[in-house]
C-alpha positions as CSV (number, residue, x, y, z in Angstrom):
1,M,0.1,0.0,0.1
2,I,2.4,2.6,1.2
3,K,5.5,2.8,-0.3
4,K,8.9,4.9,0.1
5,Q,9.7,4.9,-3.9
6,Y,7.9,6.4,-6.8
7,S,6.3,4.0,-9.7
8,G,5.4,5.2,-13.1
9,S,2.2,6.8,-11.8
10,A,4.1,9.1,-9.2
11,R,3.3,12.1,-11.1
12,R,-0.6,11.5,-10.2
13,A,0.0,10.4,-6.9
14,R,2.2,13.6,-6.4
15,N,-0.5,15.8,-7.5
16,I,-3.2,13.8,-5.8
17,I,-1.2,14.5,-2.1
18,W,-0.4,18.2,-3.1
19,N,-4.3,18.9,-3.4
20,A,-4.9,17.2,-0.2
21,A,-2.2,19.2,1.3
22,G,-2.9,22.4,-0.2
23,R,0.5,23.3,-0.9
24,Y,2.8,22.1,-3.8
25,D,6.1,22.9,-2.6
26,F,7.5,19.5,-1.3
27,E,8.3,16.1,-1.9
28,P,6.3,13.8,-0.1
29,P,8.2,11.1,1.5
30,F,5.5,8.2,1.1
31,M,2.8,7.4,-1.8
32,A,0.2,5.2,-2.2
33,F,-0.3,2.6,-4.9
34,F,-2.4,-0.4,-5.8
35,P,-0.6,-3.6,-6.5
36,N,-1.4,-2.9,-10.2
37,G,0.5,0.4,-10.0
38,T,-2.3,2.9,-10.0
39,P,-2.4,5.3,-7.3
40,D,-4.7,4.8,-4.3
41,L,-6.7,8.0,-4.5
42,Y,-7.9,7.6,-0.7
43,F,-4.4,6.9,0.9
44,D,-2.6,9.4,-1.2
45,M,-5.1,12.0,0.1
46,I,-4.5,10.6,3.7
47,V,-0.8,11.2,2.9
48,G,-1.5,15.1,1.9
49,F,-3.9,15.4,5.1
50,A,-0.8,14.3,7.3
51,E,1.3,17.4,5.9
52,K,-1.9,19.4,6.4
53,W,-2.6,18.6,10.1
54,L,0.9,17.2,11.3
55,D,4.4,17.7,10.8
56,L,5.2,15.2,8.2
57,D,8.8,15.5,8.5
58,A,8.6,14.6,12.3
59,V,6.9,11.7,11.3
60,W,9.2,10.8,8.5
61,A,11.9,11.3,11.1
62,F,10.3,8.6,13.4
63,F,9.5,6.2,10.4
64,Q,13.4,6.4,9.7
65,T,14.2,5.2,13.3
66,Y,13.0,1.8,12.4
67,E,14.3,1.5,8.8
68,G,17.0,-0.9,9.3
69,D,14.6,-3.5,10.9
70,R,13.3,-6.3,9.0
71,R,10.1,-5.8,9.9
72,A,9.9,-2.2,8.5
73,E,7.4,-2.4,6.1
74,E,5.1,-4.0,8.4
75,F,5.7,-1.2,10.9
76,D,4.5,1.4,8.0
77,E,1.5,-0.3,7.2
78,F,0.5,-0.8,10.8
79,L,1.2,2.9,11.5
80,W,-0.5,4.5,8.2
81,L,-3.4,2.6,9.7
82,G,-3.2,4.6,12.8
83,I,-2.3,8.0,10.9
84,E,-5.3,7.5,8.6
85,N,-7.7,7.7,11.5
86,C,-6.5,10.7,13.3
87,V,-6.0,12.7,10.0
88,Y,-9.5,11.3,8.9
89,E,-11.1,12.3,12.0
90,K,-9.7,15.7,11.6
91,E,-10.5,16.5,7.9
92,V,-14.1,15.1,7.6
93,R,-15.2,17.9,10.2
94,E,-14.3,20.4,7.3
95,R,-15.0,17.9,4.3
96,P,-17.9,15.5,5.1
97,V,-17.6,14.1,1.9
98,L,-14.6,12.5,2.9
99,A,-16.8,9.9,4.9
100,D,-17.9,8.7,1.4
101,L,-14.4,8.3,-0.2
102,R,-13.5,6.3,3.1
103,R,-16.4,4.1,2.4
104,V,-15.3,3.4,-1.0
105,R,-11.6,2.4,-0.3
106,A,-13.2,0.3,2.4
107,A,-15.2,-1.6,-0.4
108,R,-12.1,-1.6,-2.8
109,F,-10.2,-3.3,0.1
110,Y,-12.9,-6.3,-0.3
111,E,-12.9,-6.3,-3.8
112,E,-9.0,-6.4,-4.2
113,Q,-9.4,-9.7,-2.1
114,A,-11.1,-11.5,-4.9
115,N,-8.4,-10.2,-7.5
116,L,-5.6,-9.1,-5.7
117,S,-2.4,-10.8,-4.6
118,R,-0.1,-8.1,-2.5
119,Q,3.4,-8.8,-4.0
120,Q,1.7,-12.1,-5.1
121,M,-0.2,-12.5,-1.4
122,E,2.6,-15.3,-0.4
123,Y,4.2,-12.2,0.9
124,Q,1.6,-10.7,2.7
125,S,1.9,-10.0,6.4
126,M,-1.3,-11.6,8.1
127,P,-1.3,-9.4,11.0
128,V,-1.5,-6.6,8.7
129,Y,-4.0,-7.9,6.9
130,T,-6.0,-8.6,9.8
131,Q,-5.5,-5.3,11.1
132,Q,-6.8,-3.9,7.7
133,E,-9.9,-6.3,7.4
134,A,-10.8,-4.9,11.0
135,R,-10.4,-1.2,9.8
136,W,-12.6,-1.5,6.7
137,A,-15.2,-3.9,8.3
138,E,-16.0,-1.0,10.8
139,V,-15.9,1.5,8.4
140,L,-18.4,-0.5,6.2
141,G,-20.6,-1.6,9.3
142,K,-19.6,-5.5,8.4
143,K,-18.8,-7.8,11.0
144,A,-15.5,-7.8,12.4
145,P,-13.0,-10.7,11.5
146,V,-12.0,-13.1,14.3
147,M,-9.2,-11.7,16.3
148,T,-7.1,-13.0,19.4
149,P,-7.3,-10.5,22.6
150,R,-3.8,-9.2,21.1
151,E,-4.9,-8.4,17.7
152,R,-8.1,-6.7,19.3
153,K,-5.9,-4.7,21.6
154,M,-3.5,-3.8,18.4
155,A,-6.7,-2.7,16.7
156,D,-7.7,-0.3,19.5
157,M,-4.6,1.2,19.8
158,L,-4.4,2.1,16.0
159,R,-7.2,4.4,16.1
160,F,-5.2,7.4,17.0
161,S,-7.6,10.3,18.0
162,G,-8.3,13.2,15.9
163,D,-7.4,15.5,18.7
164,S,-4.1,14.6,18.5
165,G,-1.3,16.7,17.4
166,T,2.3,15.7,15.9
167,E,3.9,14.8,19.4
168,E,0.7,12.9,20.5
169,V,0.9,10.8,17.1
170,I,4.5,9.9,17.5
171,A,4.2,8.8,20.9
172,A,1.1,6.9,19.9
173,M,3.3,5.2,17.1
174,R,6.3,4.7,19.7
175,T,4.1,3.1,22.3
176,F,2.3,0.6,19.5
177,L,5.6,-0.5,18.5
178,Q,7.2,-0.6,22.0
179,T,3.9,-2.7,22.9
180,F,4.1,-5.6,20.4
181,F,7.3,-5.4,18.9
182,R,9.5,-4.6,21.8
183,Y,10.6,-1.3,19.6
184,S,13.7,-0.1,21.2
185,G,13.4,3.1,19.5
186,E,17.3,3.7,18.8
187,S,17.8,4.7,15.5
188,V,20.4,2.9,13.3
189,P,22.8,5.1,10.9
190,H,21.5,5.7,7.6
191,A,24.6,4.3,6.0
192,Q,24.9,1.0,7.9
193,K,21.0,0.1,7.4
194,K,20.7,0.7,4.0
195,P,23.5,-0.8,1.6
196,S,23.8,0.0,-1.7
197,P,22.1,-2.1,-4.3
198,L,25.2,-3.6,-5.6
199,A,26.5,-4.5,-2.4
200,K,23.4,-6.2,-1.5
201,L,23.3,-8.3,-4.6
202,L,27.2,-8.9,-4.1
203,L,27.0,-9.7,-0.2
204,R,23.8,-11.1,-0.4
205,K,22.7,-9.6,3.1
206,E,19.3,-8.5,2.4
207,H,16.5,-9.8,4.9
208,E,14.8,-12.9,4.0
209,R,11.1,-13.5,3.1
210,K,9.2,-16.9,3.6
211,D,6.5,-17.4,0.8
212,R,3.3,-18.6,2.7
213,F,0.5,-20.3,1.0
214,I,-2.6,-18.3,0.9
215,I,-5.6,-19.1,-1.8
216,R,-8.3,-16.8,-2.4
217,T,-11.6,-17.2,-4.5
218,G,-11.4,-15.1,-7.7
219,T,-14.2,-13.9,-9.9
220,G,-14.6,-17.3,-11.8
221,E,-14.9,-15.0,-14.9
222,G,-11.6,-15.5,-16.6
223,D,-8.8,-13.1,-16.3
224,H,-8.6,-11.5,-19.7
225,E,-9.6,-8.1,-18.4
226,R,-9.2,-8.9,-14.4
227,A,-5.7,-10.7,-14.2
228,V,-3.8,-11.0,-11.2
229,S,-0.6,-9.2,-11.1
230,L,2.2,-11.4,-9.8
231,G,5.2,-9.2,-8.6
232,H,8.8,-9.4,-6.7
233,L,9.7,-7.8,-3.9
234,G,13.5,-8.0,-4.9
235,L,16.1,-10.5,-4.7
236,G,15.7,-11.3,-1.2
237,R,15.9,-15.1,-1.3
238,H,19.4,-16.8,-2.1
239,R,19.7,-20.3,-0.2
240,L,18.7,-23.7,-0.6
241,P,15.2,-24.8,0.8
242,T,15.8,-25.8,4.6
243,A,14.2,-28.6,6.5
244,E,11.9,-26.1,7.9
245,D,10.7,-25.2,4.4
246,E,10.1,-29.0,3.6
247,A,7.9,-29.5,6.8
248,Y,6.1,-26.5,5.7
249,I,5.2,-27.8,2.4
250,R,4.6,-31.4,3.8
251,T,1.9,-29.5,6.3
252,V,0.0,-27.6,3.9
253,F,0.1,-30.1,0.6
254,G,0.4,-33.4,2.4
255,E,3.2,-36.2,2.2
256,C,4.9,-36.6,-0.8
257,S,4.0,-39.7,-2.9
258,L,7.4,-40.4,-4.0
259,T,9.7,-42.3,-1.9
260,D,12.7,-40.4,-0.4
261,H,14.9,-42.5,-2.7
262,E,12.8,-41.5,-5.8
263,R,12.8,-37.9,-4.9
264,R,16.4,-37.4,-4.3
265,I,16.9,-39.4,-7.4
266,L,14.6,-37.0,-9.4
267,Q,15.6,-34.0,-7.9
268,N,19.5,-34.9,-8.5
269,E,18.5,-35.0,-12.3
270,L,15.9,-32.2,-12.4
271,C,17.1,-29.6,-10.4
272,V,20.4,-28.4,-12.0
273,R,21.7,-25.4,-13.7
274,E,18.7,-22.7,-13.3
275,D,16.8,-24.9,-10.9
276,E,19.7,-26.3,-8.5
277,D,18.2,-24.1,-5.7
278,C,14.8,-26.0,-5.9
279,R,13.1,-28.9,-4.8
280,I,10.2,-30.9,-6.1
281,W,7.1,-32.7,-4.5
282,V,4.2,-34.6,-5.8
283,T,1.2,-35.0,-4.0
284,K,-2.0,-37.3,-4.5
285,A,-4.0,-35.7,-1.5
286,A,-7.7,-35.7,-1.3
287,P,-9.5,-32.5,-2.3
288,G,-10.1,-30.1,0.6
289,K,-8.0,-32.5,2.9
290,A,-6.3,-30.7,5.8
291,H,-2.8,-31.5,6.3
292,A,-2.0,-29.8,10.0
293,E,-0.8,-32.8,11.8
294,G,2.5,-30.9,12.4
295,S,5.0,-33.2,10.6
296,T,8.3,-32.8,11.6
297,S,11.6,-33.1,9.6
298,A,14.3,-35.8,10.7
299,D,16.3,-33.1,12.1
300,G,13.3,-31.5,14.2
301,A,12.5,-28.6,12.0
302,G,9.0,-28.8,12.7
303,T,8.6,-25.6,15.0
304,E,6.7,-23.7,12.6
305,S,5.0,-26.4,11.0
306,S,3.4,-27.2,14.5
307,G,2.2,-23.5,14.7
308,R,1.7,-21.2,12.1
309,A,1.8,-23.4,9.3
310,Q,-0.8,-25.8,10.9
311,K,-3.0,-22.8,11.1
312,E,-2.6,-21.9,7.6
313,A,-2.9,-25.3,6.2
314,A,-6.3,-25.5,7.9
315,E,-7.2,-22.2,6.1
316,A,-5.7,-23.7,2.7
317,A,-8.1,-26.7,3.2
318,R,-10.9,-24.6,4.0
319,A,-10.1,-22.6,0.9
320,R,-9.7,-25.5,-1.1
321,Q,-13.0,-27.0,0.1
322,K,-14.8,-23.8,-1.0
323,Q,-13.2,-23.7,-4.2
324,H,-14.0,-27.3,-4.9
325,A,-17.6,-26.7,-4.0
326,L,-17.4,-23.3,-6.7
327,N,-16.3,-25.6,-9.3
328,T,-18.8,-28.2,-8.6
329,R,-21.5,-25.7,-8.7
330,F,-20.1,-24.4,-12.1
331,R,-20.3,-27.8,-13.5
332,M,-23.8,-28.5,-12.5
333,E,-25.0,-24.9,-13.9
334,H,-23.4,-25.6,-17.0
335,A,-23.9,-29.2,-17.4
336,A,-25.7,-28.9,-20.9
337,Q,-22.6,-26.7,-22.2
338,I,-19.8,-28.8,-20.6
339,K,-21.8,-32.2,-22.2
340,S,-21.8,-30.6,-25.6
341,A,-18.4,-29.6,-25.6
342,E,-17.2,-33.0,-24.6
343,K,-19.3,-34.7,-27.5
344,N,-17.6,-32.1,-29.8
345,L,-14.5,-32.7,-28.8
346,T,-14.8,-36.4,-28.7
347,A,-15.9,-36.3,-32.3
348,R,-13.3,-34.1,-33.4
349,M,-10.6,-35.9,-32.0
350,E,-12.0,-39.1,-33.1
351,T,-11.6,-37.8,-36.7
352,V,-8.1,-36.5,-36.0
353,L,-7.0,-40.1,-34.5
354,S,-8.5,-41.9,-37.3
355,S,-6.0,-40.5,-39.8
356,Y,-3.2,-40.7,-37.5
357,L,-3.6,-43.9,-35.5
358,R,-3.1,-47.2,-36.9
359,H,-6.1,-49.6,-37.4
360,L,-5.6,-52.8,-35.7
361,P,-6.0,-55.7,-38.6
362,E,-8.7,-58.1,-38.1
363,P,-9.2,-61.8,-39.5
364,A,-11.1,-61.8,-42.7
365,R,-11.8,-63.7,-45.9
366,A,-10.1,-61.0,-48.3
367,G,-7.0,-58.6,-47.6
368,R,-3.7,-59.3,-47.1
369,I,-2.7,-63.0,-46.6
370,C,-1.3,-63.8,-43.1
371,P,1.5,-66.6,-43.9
372,E,1.7,-68.3,-40.6
373,K,-2.4,-69.0,-41.0
374,A,-2.1,-70.2,-44.7
375,Y,-2.1,-73.8,-43.7
376,R,-5.7,-73.5,-42.4
377,L,-7.5,-73.0,-45.9
378,P,-6.3,-76.3,-47.3
379,T,-6.3,-78.3,-44.1
380,V,-9.6,-77.4,-42.3
381,Q,-11.2,-75.2,-44.9
382,D,-11.0,-72.0,-43.0
383,G,-10.9,-69.1,-45.2
384,R,-10.3,-66.4,-42.5
385,V,-6.6,-66.4,-43.2
386,F,-6.5,-62.9,-44.7
387,L,-6.2,-59.6,-42.6
388,K,-7.8,-56.6,-43.3
389,D,-8.1,-53.1,-41.0
390,G,-10.4,-53.0,-38.4
391,E,-12.4,-50.5,-36.9
392,E,-10.2,-50.5,-33.6
393,T,-7.2,-48.6,-33.5
394,E,-4.2,-49.5,-31.8
395,Q,-3.9,-46.6,-28.9
396,D,-0.3,-46.0,-28.6
397,I,-0.4,-42.4,-27.3
398,F,-0.4,-41.2,-23.8
399,V,-1.4,-37.6,-22.8
400,D,-0.3,-35.6,-19.8
401,L,-2.6,-32.5,-19.0
402,L,-0.7,-30.0,-16.8
403,L,-2.6,-27.2,-15.3
404,D,-0.8,-23.7,-14.3
405,A,-2.4,-23.5,-10.8
406,S,-0.7,-20.4,-9.4
407,Q,-2.1,-17.5,-8.0
408,S,-2.4,-15.9,-11.6
409,R,-5.0,-18.4,-12.3
410,M,-7.4,-17.2,-9.6
411,N,-10.1,-15.6,-11.5
412,S,-10.3,-18.8,-14.1
413,Q,-10.5,-21.7,-11.6
414,E,-13.9,-22.8,-12.4
415,V,-13.3,-22.2,-16.0
416,L,-10.2,-24.0,-16.2
417,A,-11.5,-27.2,-13.8
418,A,-14.5,-27.4,-16.5
419,E,-12.2,-27.3,-19.6
420,A,-9.6,-29.8,-17.9
421,F,-12.3,-32.2,-17.5
422,I,-13.8,-31.8,-21.0
423,I,-10.2,-32.5,-22.7
424,A,-9.6,-35.5,-20.1
425,K,-13.2,-36.9,-20.6
426,S,-13.0,-36.7,-24.2
427,L,-9.6,-38.5,-24.4
428,T,-11.1,-41.0,-22.0
429,N,-14.1,-41.7,-24.4
430,L,-11.6,-42.5,-27.2
431,H,-9.7,-45.0,-24.8
432,I,-6.7,-42.6,-24.7
433,P,-4.7,-42.9,-21.5
434,V,-4.6,-39.3,-19.7
435,R,-3.3,-38.1,-16.6
436,V,-4.0,-34.6,-15.3
437,C,-1.9,-32.5,-13.0
438,S,-1.8,-29.1,-11.4
439,F,1.5,-27.6,-10.5
440,R,2.5,-24.3,-8.4
441,S,5.5,-23.5,-6.6
442,L,6.2,-22.2,-3.2
443,R,9.5,-21.7,-0.9
444,G,11.6,-22.9,-3.7
445,Y,9.5,-26.3,-4.0
446,T,7.4,-26.8,-7.3
447,V,4.5,-29.0,-6.0
448,L,2.7,-31.2,-8.6
449,D,-0.9,-32.6,-7.6
450,V,-2.0,-35.4,-9.6
451,L,-5.8,-34.9,-10.2
452,K,-6.3,-37.8,-12.4
453,E,-4.0,-41.0,-12.8
454,A,-3.5,-42.4,-16.1
455,G,-5.6,-45.4,-15.6
456,D,-8.8,-43.7,-14.2
457,R,-11.9,-43.5,-16.5
458,D,-13.2,-40.9,-13.6
459,C,-12.4,-37.7,-14.5
460,S,-14.3,-35.8,-11.9
461,G,-10.6,-35.0,-10.0
462,T,-10.5,-32.0,-12.1
463,F,-12.9,-30.3,-10.4
464,S,-10.4,-30.5,-7.2
465,Y,-8.7,-27.8,-8.9
466,Y,-7.4,-24.8,-7.0
467,A,-5.1,-21.8,-7.6
468,G,-2.4,-20.4,-5.1
469,G,1.1,-19.8,-5.3
470,W,3.8,-19.2,-7.9
471,N,4.6,-21.1,-11.3
472,R,8.1,-22.2,-12.2
473,D,6.7,-23.6,-15.4
474,S,10.5,-25.1,-16.9
475,L,10.6,-27.3,-13.7
476,A,7.1,-28.2,-13.7
477,L,7.3,-29.2,-17.5
478,K,10.8,-31.2,-16.5
479,L,8.9,-33.2,-13.7
480,A,5.9,-34.3,-15.6
481,G,7.9,-35.6,-18.4
482,R,10.0,-37.7,-15.9
483,L,6.8,-39.1,-14.1
484,D,6.8,-42.2,-16.6
485,D,6.7,-45.3,-13.9
486,D,3.1,-45.8,-14.4
487,P,2.5,-49.2,-16.4
488,V,-0.2,-47.5,-18.6
489,I,2.6,-45.0,-19.9
490,R,5.1,-47.5,-20.9
491,G,5.7,-48.4,-24.6
492,K,3.6,-45.2,-25.5
493,R,4.2,-41.8,-27.5
494,R,3.5,-39.0,-25.2
495,L,2.0,-36.1,-25.7
496,L,2.0,-33.3,-23.0
497,L,-0.6,-30.5,-22.9
498,I,-0.1,-27.6,-20.8
499,M,-2.9,-25.2,-19.8
500,T,-0.9,-21.7,-19.5
501,D,-1.1,-17.9,-19.3
502,A,2.8,-18.1,-20.9
503,S,4.0,-16.1,-18.1
504,P,6.2,-18.2,-15.8
505,N,6.9,-16.7,-12.3
506,D,8.4,-17.8,-9.2
507,S,9.8,-16.5,-5.6
508,A,13.0,-18.6,-6.1
509,P,15.5,-16.6,-8.6
510,L,17.4,-18.2,-11.4
511,A,20.4,-20.1,-10.1
512,G,23.5,-21.6,-11.8
513,A,27.3,-21.2,-11.2
514,D,27.3,-19.0,-14.8
515,R,25.5,-16.4,-13.2
516,L,27.5,-13.7,-11.4
517,L,24.7,-12.2,-9.9
518,P,21.2,-13.7,-9.1
519,Q,18.4,-13.0,-11.3
520,E,14.8,-13.1,-10.7
521,Y,12.7,-15.9,-12.2
522,E,10.4,-13.8,-14.6
523,G,9.9,-12.1,-17.6
524,A,12.3,-13.2,-20.9
525,A,14.7,-14.6,-18.4
526,A,12.0,-17.1,-17.2
527,V,10.2,-17.5,-20.9
528,N,13.8,-18.4,-22.3
529,V,14.3,-21.0,-19.9
530,T,11.1,-22.5,-20.1
531,R,11.4,-22.5,-24.1
532,E,14.8,-24.5,-23.4
533,T,12.9,-27.0,-21.1
534,V,10.5,-27.5,-24.4
535,R,13.1,-28.0,-26.5
536,A,14.8,-31.1,-24.2
537,L,11.2,-32.6,-24.0
538,T,10.8,-32.6,-27.7
539,E,14.2,-34.0,-28.2
540,A,13.6,-36.9,-25.6
541,G,10.4,-37.7,-27.6
542,I,7.9,-35.9,-25.6
543,R,5.7,-33.6,-27.9
544,T,4.8,-30.2,-25.8
545,G,1.9,-28.3,-26.7
546,A,0.2,-25.4,-25.0
547,V,-3.5,-24.5,-24.3
548,F,-3.7,-20.6,-23.9
549,H,-5.7,-18.5,-21.4
550,G,-4.2,-15.2,-20.8
551,N,-3.7,-11.5,-21.7
552,T,-2.8,-10.7,-25.2
553,S,0.5,-9.2,-24.0
554,H,1.9,-12.5,-23.4
555,V,0.9,-14.1,-27.0
556,S,4.4,-13.2,-28.3
557,D,6.0,-15.2,-25.2
558,L,3.6,-18.2,-25.8
559,H,4.9,-18.8,-29.3
560,T,8.5,-18.2,-27.9
561,I,8.3,-21.2,-25.6
562,Y,5.9,-23.5,-27.6
563,G,6.4,-22.2,-31.4
564,S,3.4,-23.1,-33.6
565,A,2.3,-25.8,-31.0
566,C,-0.3,-23.8,-29.1
567,V,-3.6,-22.7,-29.5
568,R,-5.8,-19.8,-27.9
569,I,-9.1,-20.8,-26.3
570,R,-11.6,-18.1,-25.3
571,G,-14.6,-20.7,-24.4
572,A,-15.4,-24.1,-24.0
573,S,-17.6,-23.6,-27.1
574,R,-14.3,-23.2,-29.1
575,L,-12.4,-26.2,-27.1
576,A,-13.4,-28.9,-29.7
577,Q,-11.8,-27.3,-32.9
578,G,-9.0,-25.7,-30.5
579,V,-7.6,-28.4,-28.8
580,G,-8.8,-30.8,-32.0
581,D,-6.5,-28.7,-34.2
582,L,-3.8,-28.8,-31.6
583,L,-3.8,-32.5,-31.5
584,L,-3.6,-33.0,-35.2
585,M,-0.2,-30.6,-35.4
586,M,1.3,-32.4,-32.6
587,L,0.8,-36.1,-34.3
588,R,1.8,-34.7,-37.3
589,E,5.1,-33.6,-36.1
590,M,5.2,-36.7,-34.0
591,R,4.9,-38.7,-37.5
592,K,8.1,-36.8,-38.5
593,D,10.1,-38.4,-35.9
């Protein structure tokens, strides 16, 4: 929310602040933006009112006293809630319309929760979020969130009085930090607390943030206009995942379906070069099941899992159950459309497969003679010693359907679950084995969740799909390509379809000894790494294609990664034609091999 640096919209935010302050001759030390980069009108006005009613330089000086603390951003968020209450009470006496603007801002807070990840939501401070929710619920007259006695006391102390002056506000801020965070009040020299960016990169001393798994329910209406913006807070994570991280992953997602030996082998093969600081996890957990048993690792790193991680696992399980219910309701409400799309896609794929799969021969009285049976014609007067192409085809292909389940898919969960079901069901109708998996990444772990096994005919597991986390597409593709121990897969030609927004993005940076400085896993760098992974899969005999759901701005990245083996889907009604054409293209390329 409140930032100490300017963004591309800084000019507009500055004008809002100046107008609220009634002066235009100062450079505001704070500006407020929404995560999509647009100025936060209400809080920019609050900054301006703080300049009008308080000594903003003195307030800024107090903020600088804890600038070197790893919790500085949290402190900023807390204290601006206090300042907001103070200057609102002062200004609303002269400007009653401010009450309406405050209610609009409160409503915006709740709208954002269906569409917003504050720096990918994995980085969100839940104590701050709780206080924000308490404040805006009060403004709108909604039921307050469930809070502990400590959290209720925090909310009370953050109602800085409108009768307070600058000294009283600073005293209230100091008391708040001392009460809840043991704030010492000792300022750290600026040169010591804020090293240069180059020094931070070389020395890697920046504070560490840990991803947290939070699921948010989206609009369910697709994300062409309301995509969730995924952002990075900087290169703050330069270490291998720890035993504590593994315990967290186990607590939230459940036990890994691979044995420790199998997982170590795969990690040694897959987590190399740019992924050498990452780990893998495969789960077949039941939808919505809470994994909050407090699992601990062999070296006892279960402290976090036994506390906060268990709470988050329980919250995530409830969110999964809610999303499963939404997916199921969507299936029921659109049953006719889904059934129609399934029939159309089945027919389309049957036409494609009939041209590119070999028909199994069957005995006949005319056709190609079968030498080993020719003796039966004169001996037993059996004329069925010939072979002709039968109606059945040799189903020698296997399809992996891989779903991006990162936070950016939040607004498309019901749609993606339904489309995955249609594709899987159509292939199953044609006796083509298909496995459906979703993937996300968290704390350096790429987690693959098997929604449907290759041998299952029941495809309803796709409706257990839910979104949350980041997406390291390259590692997920490599992992899916190596899960080939199922007897159903052996000896078959493999096709890998990924439903994606062509925007690989992970909190764990790119690694590799050839990189002098760390680089974020995002943008062009992540696209190029994913492209090389697709090429490697092709060389290994696995044809990869993409079913694209995303913004037009990522279409160029889509073609960079997957070449021409991609199709853009704009609704279930076009699924048959789009996926049919993609399958035809991939089979043609496979025949050339």
